[in-house]
Structures are given as C-alpha cells and as structure tokens.
N, C-alpha and C positions, 0 to 999 in steps of 0.2 A: 279422617277427617272429618268433616261433617260439623254439627255447632253445636257436639255436646260434648265434654272434656272424655278423651275417647272417641267419638265419636264413630256412625259409620254414612258415608256421603254413594249407601249404594251401588257401588262402581266400582269391583272388584280388580282392580292394578294401581289406583290410588291405599295409602296405607294410611292406618289409624296419625294419629298422630295428638298430645296433648293437647298446646292449643296454638295459634298463627303464629306464626315465626315473622320477625319483622327483620331488618337491616343487610346481613348477608356472614349468614351464620356461615361456619364449618361442617360441611362433612368428615363422618354422620355426625348428624345428631338424635340420638334417640330420645324415643318417650309412646310407652304404651306399647312397652317392651316390641316394638317396631327395632329392624335393619337401621331404621336414620327417617328422619321428614323426610317426605319429598318438598321440599320450603326450596327448588330449584321450580317448582310448579307455578303455572302463571295463574294458578287459585288460590294461593298463602298471598302475602301480604310482606310477602322480600322485597330486597332494594330491585327496578328495575333489570340491574345488568347484572344479576343471580336469578333471576327468571328464564328459561329458555322454551319449557316446555308443555306438552298435553299428552297423558296416555290415549289409548287405544281407545279404552272403554269414555272418557271426555270426549274424547271424538264423533265417538257416533251417539250416548248418548242428545248429545248436538246435536245431530242429523238427525233423528229422533222426532229431539223439542221441534228445528224447525219443516218436517217434514209435515207433521201434523197441526198443534197449537200455537204455531208461529209463522205459517206460511207467507207472511202479505214481506216479510224480512226478503224472501228470497221469490216475489212477484215480480212480471215483468213489468219496469217504471223504471224512470228516465233519471230518476238514484241508486240506477243500481246498474247502466248503459252506461258503457267509456260512446263517448261523442265518436261523431264516422267522417273526422278527420282530415279529408283530401282536396290541395288544391295544385295547382301545374301550371308548366308555363306550357303555351300550348304554340309559338311560334315568335321569333326572330325579326324581325319585319320589315327591315330594313338593309337587311345585310341574307345573298343567299352565297348556295356554296358557290367558292372558289373563284367569290368577285370581287372587281379589280376597282379599287377604292381610290378613289383622287385626290388623297388628302394622309396624314400623321395623324392623325387622332380620332376615332370613332363617337357616337355617342349609341349606344345601342336603344332598339324601342324595341319593347319586349310582348306579348298577349299572357299575361293569367287566365286560368277562368279555374271556377268554385266547383270543382265535384261533389261536395258536400251534400246532405238535403238542409243544414241550417245557414245560415250569411255566415257569409267572408267575413272581417274586418280586419286581420293584419298578418305579415306574412314577412317572412325574413329572404330576401333576393342574395345569392350570390352568384357572381361572375371571374369565371377567367381567363384570361388574356394570356398565351404563353409562358402558363401558372403560373400565372399571379396574379394571389385571390383581389380581390375587389366586395364593395357589402354594402348593402339598403336593403331599411327596414321601410316597409309598406303600411300604410295604415289607413284606412276607408272603409265602406260598404261595397262587399258583387253576396246580390241573395242564391241565391240556390241556381245551381245549373249556367250561370249570367259570365262573362266574362268583362274584363277589365287595360286597357295599356295600360302601357309603364316609360317612358322615357325616361331609362338606370342616367347617371354622372359620367359625363365626356374623360374618354379614355387618350391621354394624348402622349406625344415623344414616342410615337409609332416608329419600327426602321422601316425602311425597304423591305419590299418581301411578303415569304407567305409567313400568316401569322396560324390561332384557335380562339376559338369562344366556344366553353358552355358555361348555361348559364342554367341554375339548377334554384328549387323552392327548398323551402324549410322550414319547419313550425308554423303552420295552419293556423289563427287563434292559439298563439303558444302551447298550442300541443300534437306528439307524434301525427306523423301525417299518417293513416292506412293506404294507403296504396304510394307507392314511393317509383309505380312505373314508367307514371307521366310528367315526372318531376323537373325534370332534365331536358336539355338536347342543347348541340354542339352544329359548329357550322369552321370551314376551312374558307377565310378570305387571304387578299394580296393587297399590301397598302404601296401605292407609287405617290410616293412626292408629286403634284403638281400641279395644272389649273383644269380646269375645267373651260369645254370651247365648244359654246354650241351654237348646230348649227342647219341651217333651216333651207329645202328646199323644198321649191311649192312647184311641183310637176304641170306640163304642159299633155295635150294629148294622147305624147309618144312615149311615155315616160324608158321603154325599155333600150327609149336611142340613148338612151342618156349617162355617161359612168363620170366619177369622179374621185378627186386621189389627193391626201397631204403630203406632201412631199417635203423636208429638212434641206439645208446648206450643198448635200452631200447630194442631191436626189432620191434618199434613204422613203419609201413608200413608209408612212408610219400608218397611215388609215383609207380605206380606197370606199367603194359601192358603183353600186350598177344595174340595172338591169331594174328600173323605180319602177313605181305604179304608175298609174297617170292619175292626170289629175284629180295629184293627192299633192297635201301639207305632211313630208317625212322631216321627221326628225333627229337629232344626232347630239347624244354628250359624249365628248372624246375629250379625253387624260391627255394632255400632255404634260412633259416637264416643262418647270420655269422660264422663262425669260428665253426657250430657244426658238429662233425665226423662222416659220414654217411660208408656205405658197400651199394652194389651195385651186386646185385642178379642175375646170367640169367643162366636159367635152359634151356633144352632139353628131352620133355616129351621121344623122343625112345635111350637116353642119346648116343645119336653119333655127339653133339656139333653142329656150326654150317660151320663148315671145319675139313675136307675138301673131304670127299670122297661124296657130293652132293654141291659141292659149295662152295664157299669159302668167307664165311662171317667174319666176327671184328668186333671187341668192338672199341672204339672213347669214350673218356670219357676225355673232359675240352682240348683238343684235345690231349690223352694220349693212343695209341692201340694196342689193345689187340686178341689174339689168340681168333679166332672160335674152335678152336680142344681140348674142353672140357671136354670130353663127358658128364656129365645131368649134370653138376653148374660150375662157374665160380664165383668166388667172389673177388672183389675187395674193400679191404675194406682201415677203414678211407681218404678217399678221402674227402677234402674245411676242415678243419679242421688245429689243430695245438696240438702241445701237451699239451701249456696250459692249452685249454676250453678242452680237456679231463679229466683234473688232477676236473678241476673246476665243472665240471659237476655230476662228481661221487661225490665230495666231497663236496657237497652241502646235509642238511639235510634238506629235504620237504619231508614231510605226504600227502595223499588224500586218501578222505576218507567216506563214505563208495564207496571205488572203484572194480567190478562193484555199478554203481547207480540208482536211477532210474530218477533222475533229478536236485537233489541235492545236491551235493555236496563243503566238508569242505579241506583248506586246513591252512595245518601246518604251520610254518615257523616259525623253532627256533632260525637261525641260521641268515638270512637274513639280510638286513636295516629292518629299517623304513619303508619305501616307492618302493615295485618293481610295474612294468607295466607287464600286461601280455596280451595276444594275444591267442585263442581259435582258430585254424581251424579245417578240416575235412580231413579225408586222400588224397581227390587231392588237397587239398593245395589253397580251396578257405576261405574265413574270416567265422568267425563262434560269435564272440562279442572279446570284448576286457574292459579293467577298471583299475583298478587299486586297491591295497590288502597291505593296514597295519597296519593290526593291525594279533595279535600273531594266531591267529583261524577268519579265513574268508567263509564265503560262496557263494555260486558260484549259480546258477541257470537256469541250462538246462533240463527243465523239455520239452518232446513233440519233440527231437531231436534224438530220439533211433539212434546210431553205433557208432564207434568211433572217439579218438577226440585226435590231439594234445593238453596241456597250454606251451605258449612260457612266460616262466617267464619273464625278464630283469631288472636287477640291475648293474648298474651302467655298467660298461664293460663284468660285467657274464650273460652268458645266459644258464638257462637249462630248457630241458625241458622230458615232466613226459606227457605216456598212461593216456585218461578216455577212459570209454564204459562203457556207455548209453546208459539201457536195461529199460520198462518197466516191 
C-alpha cells in the first residue's frame, strides 16, 4: 500500500501492493511479490460489498491520530452524544384497580411525562385490553419533566366481567427510550352492563340514625348504607342492571325522619327530590324500570335449588331459550362469576363463597334476577 508503486504506508500488517484495486477481485491477486493484495481492506478502492476490515496496525494509527492531532472529533459535544430520550406513562386516571365500571365500553384517560432534558414532540402509545392491541400516535410539545393528559379512543363491546388494561409508551421523538422502567402501567377492572343511578341524601343533626337500602322485586338487597355523617350531603353513584325495578328504602331509627325538627334533610334520586319528613320509613318504589320489564321478571319460570346451598346450585330453566348468559355479583355489586347456561338443568359451583349473591340472567332483551344464599 501507500501512494507509490509498491510503496510503504508504514503499517507493518498491511502488505505492499502495486496499484489500487477496483471492482471485486478474486483472491489471491498477487503484486509486488506479496501473498495477495488486501483488497478487502477499507483503505482500498474495491466495491463496498468486497470490503470488510481494518488491520490492528491501522486501528492503532487511527487511535493515535484521534488522541493527538484530531481530538476535536471525539470531544464531548451534542454531535457525538446519543440524546437521552425518556418518556413514560405515569397514571391511568379514570380506571382504578378492580373498579366496577357501569358500562361495556371504556375510554382510557392517561397521563404521560417527559423525563428527559429535551422537549417531547411525539410518542407512540399502545394499550392492550384482554390481549387485544390498540394504538395511538401522540404529537404535541411537553417540556422537560412536565406531564400531559391524553384521552385515548373508546374501546367498545366489552363482555360483562373481569378485564385487564396495560398501557405503555414507545419511541419518544422517534428514538429509542433510554429508560423502559417507567413505560407501562397495568390495571384490572370489571365491566357491568347497567345504568348509573344517582342518590343524594342530605342528613339532619343525627346521621347515625339513618339507614338505607336498595332492593329488587325479590326483596334482595343490592346496595345499602348506614351511620351517615351529621348535616352533610352524601352522594352515591350506583350501577344497577338496566331496566330492572328497584325500591329505595330509607329509615330513621328515632322515627322522626330527617326533616324538619332537627334539620332540613331530603333525598334526591335521579334528579327527583323527596321530602325528609317521613317519620320512620320512606319507600321510593319502582325506579329505574319499565312496566314491560316487571312483567318479564315475574313471568319467567326459573328455579334455583337447593337455595340456601352449601356451594353447589342447580338452575332449572324450563321456558327460556337455548343459550343464556349469567353474571353473579355480591350485595356490594362486586363481580363474582360469569358464564353461559344452555341446558335444562345447569350446575354452578360457588363453594367457599359464603354470603348472599344475586344471579342475573340475560336472554335477548330479558333480564331476570334471583337471590342465592350460600352457607357451609
């Protein structure tokens, strides 16, 4: 090598050769009494596909140059430092762990944060619900160490029951995220096909005398409360299966209601206001329902036996269709079990789950509820 015919480049492990090589020669190509030109070397002029090496001597010569007369090429500046891109998902704001969501669709609201020292301009967001992938590309501007709230697109047609959502971010500013430890969050939640009923109770001076409950046509308790705070407006948002009839019952243990001797209490249910002057009991009947659904619930022939049970129950469905979905929830509205029944007699195992439960059966547009009692 070198600039002369059979010249010397002063690197011991490169052979002398007569001329530059072009194209892609066949080995050995002998010149200058060598064992073959090193046309594979990046310092020759062979085709790119035929070059693949530097020698150790060339490496030492390059390092010596960079460490002495060309130090500016390896100095610490933005031109040779990979940017520290770091963004992550810090919160799923509208879904909490094991939350009961009164809907079969969700629209996740998340918070993302820019952990890097540079502004964040774009980010890929992926969210998985029950293993199904959804994607969202975010563009904007978030300064260093600042956050932004993002409303992700709606996911619909979720089945009643338990679900998992995992949200994670990738490719901040179309680069590799340097810290993946803050990229993802995962939450379990439950969905239930129902309607939200709002109940507001404005108490009197003696909130500890007040108790309330919501019952269905079978007098099964769905929700209840007691020992309320004094002189306070207590708000409830309750998820109830759609178009089933319920009674709201509020009682005062001192038999003087919540108005008007010791305060000015009242009850508001779905924007309808009721006086607190009721002595010991007030019943608001048949809210959240329609007459057709009362008839459906009463005329459906379903038998559950044994009930009470030690854990194994049988459901006899003589007049219903071939396939029926069911949910089982406890008295607090928490999801317990789901499934399908498609035979005349169906067996369900609830062993180890002592307590009172509601089984809700869905057949087309019919909704039927029954109370189940489990005792050891």
